[in-house]
N, C-alpha and C positions, 0 to 999 in steps of 0.2 A: 478503903477498906471493904471487904466482902461480907455482905449481910446474908445470912441463911435464914429463911422463914422455916420454922422447924417446930414439929410435935414430936415429943418424946415417943419412943417406941414405934413409930411410924416410918414410912418409907423415906422420909427426909433424913433419917439417922445415916443413910448410905452417903449423902453428900457430905455430912460432918465427917465420917469415917473416910472418905476420899481426901478431904482437907487434911486431915491428921496424917494420913499416909504420904501426902506431898508437902507437908509443913507449911500450909497455906494459913496466915492469920485470918481470922473470921470473928463475927460477932453473931450472936444468935438473937433473932426476933421470935419470941415463942408464941405459940397458937395452940389453943386446946382443941382437940378432935371432937367433931359432932357438936360444935357450939356455934351460936350466932357470930362469934368474933371472926370466924373464917369466912363469913358472907357479907362483912361490911363493905361499903363502898370503897373505902380506902383499899382494903385488901383485894377485892375483885379487880381493881385497877392494876394490881400486881400480877395475880393469878386469875384469869377470868373464870375458872371453875371453882375457886375458893378451896383449893386443896394445897397440900405440901408435897414436895418441896417447890420453893422458888428462891432465886437469889437476886440480890441487887449488887452490881459490882461497879461503884462510882457511877451511878445513875443508869447502867445497863440493866435491864430486866430479863431474867431467862427463867423458864420453868419446863418441866419434864426432865426426869432424871438423866436419862441417856444424853440429851443435848447438853446438860449441865456437866456431866462427866467429860464429854469431848471438849468442850470449852475449856474447863479448868485444868484438864490434863495437858491440852496443847498450849495453853498460855504459860503454865507453871512447870514446863520440862518434864512432864510425866510419861514420856515415851515408854519406859519400861512397863508402866501400868496399862497403857492404851497405845500399842504400836500403830504405825501408819496402816490405814484400811487396805492400802494396795499391797501389803505383805500378808502371806499366809497366816502368821501370827495375829496381825491386826483383823483380818477377816474372821478368824476363829473367835477372838475377843469380842468382836461385834455380834457374832452369832449367838454366843453364850450370854452376852449381856441382854439381848433380845429374849432369849428363852428365859432368862432369870427373871425378866420383869413380866413378860407375857408369853407363856401361860403360867409359869411357876408361881411367881408372886401373886398374880391376879387371883388365881383359883384358891390358892392357901389363904389369901386375905380375905376373900369372899366367905370362905367357910368360917374363918375366925371372927370376922365382923359380923355377919348376918346370924351367926349362931352364939353371939356373945354381947361385946360392950355397945354395939350400935342401938340406939333407941329403938324400942320395940315397934314403933310405928313406921320405921324406915326398913325393917327386916324383910327379906324376901327369902322364905324357907326354901323355895325350889333351887336357888343358888347353892344352898348348903347341900342339898341332895346331889346336885350336879357335881359339886366340887368333890365330895367324898367319893363319887364314883371315878372321877379322873385322877384324883390325887396319887394313888399308888403308882400308876403308869409315869407320871411325871417324875416323881422320885426315883423310879427305876432307870429313866433316862440318864440321870446324874450318877446313879450307882454303876451302871455300865461304863460310863464315861470316865470314871476314876479308877478303873481297872489298871494298875501297874503306874499310876502317877499320883502326885500330891496335890496338884492343883488342876482346876478344870480345864486348862490349856495345855498342861504338861508340868514342868518342873519348877516354874516361876509363878509367883503370885502376881495377878493382874486385876484390872478393874472389873473383869468378869467375875472374879471371885467374890467381890463385894456384892454384886447382884445376885449370884446364885446362893451364897451364904444366907442372905436375908431371907430369901424364899424357903430354904431349907430349915432355917431357924423357926419359921412359922410352922412348917411341916412337922418338925419335931415337938413343937408344943401340942400339935394335934394328934401326934402319936404315929405319924406316918414315917418317921426316921426312928429307927429301933434296932434291936439286935438282929432283925431280919434284913437290915440295910447297913451292914457294918462299915462299908467304905463311906457312905454318907455320915454315919455316926462319927467315925474317926476324923472325917474332913471337918465336921462342924466344930468339934472340939479343937482340933489344930488351928483352924482359922481364928477361933475365939481367944486363943492365947496371943494373939498380936497386940501390941501396945495400943496402936491406933483404933483397934476395935473396942478395947477395954475403956479407952477414953470416950468414944462416940456414944457408947450406950449409957454413959452417966451423964450426957448433956441433956 
């Protein structure tokens, strides 16, 4: 049985979402963000940085979202979500997954965390200032890419949409997705209607 080490409303929800899209059975090992339980000796043996996500699959441990996506999609027949990298579609999915994680989610996450729920002694205000300067241009990259298509790589939903949507969700919370970015706003709403997404956000 697959175990997902997961904190609600964190980046690990993307792994839960992928599993729901691929109909993979899993169990959740919950962790609270910004608490000592993420830094215990037992958990650091699973994820050396004390972060989420991480998975355990019959004794096999893996962390970093993109690696987890590639492993699970390949193992469970998810070629429609993650085409082979040697194809144009696969290369584009890989490109947008990388953009969705870094810089999009990294920058939006820094603004949100360092300007909000992170304990005050851990906050770095300069990251908020930097992020707010960069955020509009990052959202604009997606806005332009969505011209004439429903999904980030064309007409079909892929793993890249999971990564992009998560970052745009934070951007929307921060006010960077709005009426001024109509394609992104419609995209966020369209993707959020997927049953797998609706299930993942409740876990």
